[in-house]
Each structure stands twice: as structure tokens, then as C-alpha cells.
C-alpha positions as CSV (number, residue, x, y, z in Angstrom):
1,M,-11.8,-0.7,-3.3
2,M,-10.0,-2.8,-6.0
3,H,-7.0,-1.4,-7.8
4,Q,-4.7,-2.5,-10.6
5,H,-2.6,-5.6,-10.3
6,N,-4.9,-7.4,-7.8
7,L,-4.3,-5.0,-4.9
8,T,-7.2,-4.5,-2.6
9,W,-7.3,-1.8,0.1
10,R,-9.0,-2.6,3.3
11,Q,-9.6,-0.2,6.2
12,D,-8.6,-2.0,9.4
13,T,-9.4,0.9,11.9
14,E,-10.3,4.5,11.7
15,T,-6.6,5.3,11.2
16,S,-5.1,2.3,9.5
17,W,-5.3,0.6,6.1
18,S,-3.8,-2.6,4.6
19,A,-3.0,-3.3,0.9
20,V,-3.7,-7.0,0.3
21,A,-2.7,-9.1,-2.7
22,G,-4.5,-12.5,-2.6
23,D,-4.2,-13.5,1.1
24,R,-1.0,-11.6,1.7
25,V,-0.7,-8.2,3.3
26,V,1.7,-6.2,1.1
27,A,1.7,-2.9,3.0
28,R,0.1,-0.9,5.7
29,I,-0.7,2.8,6.0
30,S,-1.3,4.5,9.4
31,L,-2.5,8.0,10.0
32,E,-0.2,9.6,12.5
33,R,0.9,13.2,11.8
34,Q,0.7,12.2,8.2
35,Y,-0.2,9.0,6.3
36,E,2.7,6.7,6.9
37,L,3.2,3.9,4.4
38,T,5.4,0.8,5.1
39,S,5.5,-2.2,2.9
40,A,5.6,-5.6,4.6
41,D,9.2,-6.2,3.5
42,G,10.3,-2.7,4.5
43,A,11.4,-1.9,0.9
44,V,8.9,0.9,0.6
45,R,8.3,3.7,3.0
46,G,6.7,7.1,2.7
47,S,5.0,10.0,4.5
48,H,2.1,11.7,2.7
49,S,-0.4,14.5,3.4
50,A,-3.2,12.5,1.7
51,L,-4.2,8.8,1.9
52,G,-4.5,8.7,-1.9
53,S,-0.9,9.8,-2.3
54,A,0.3,7.0,0.0
55,Q,-1.8,4.5,-1.9
56,A,-0.5,5.7,-5.2
57,Q,3.1,5.3,-4.1
58,L,2.5,1.7,-3.0
59,E,0.5,0.9,-6.2
60,A,3.2,2.3,-8.4
61,W,5.9,0.2,-6.6
62,Y,3.7,-2.9,-6.6
63,Q,3.1,-2.5,-10.4
64,W,6.8,-2.1,-11.0
65,E,7.7,-5.0,-8.6
66,S,5.1,-7.2,-10.3
67,S,6.5,-6.5,-13.8
68,V,10.1,-7.1,-12.7
69,D,9.2,-10.4,-11.0
70,G,7.1,-11.4,-14.0
71,H,3.8,-11.7,-12.0
């Protein structure tokens, strides 16, 4: 599924997902007790009751980060 700012979500296993920008993994989400989000650089972390909420957190951060960096 494609999202804004060139992020693509890919399901790696039944309980894990990766956010990919180009050929770079930006973040991972794993289903433990909740959906646990961790960005590749460790700047973003979150625990969510829904996968969509974890994805939305990362996408908002990525949009902000991209605008600050001028991407």
C-alpha cells in the first residue's frame, strides 16, 4: 500500500511490517501486546492498539522530517 511522501508499507511476517522509502527501511512495526513502532534511527517510538495508528504516527513524523530536511 502506497502512502504520501514515497513511503511504502510492506508486511514482512504475520506480525511485522516495514516502512520503506526507496530502498531504505525507515521503520518497523511489530505486533506484540500492542503494535510497537520503532524508526530505524530510534527517533520515533510508539505503542498503539491498532496498526493504522502506528502507521499514522510514522507517516506524520516522516512528512515532518521530509519537510524539515527539504526532501
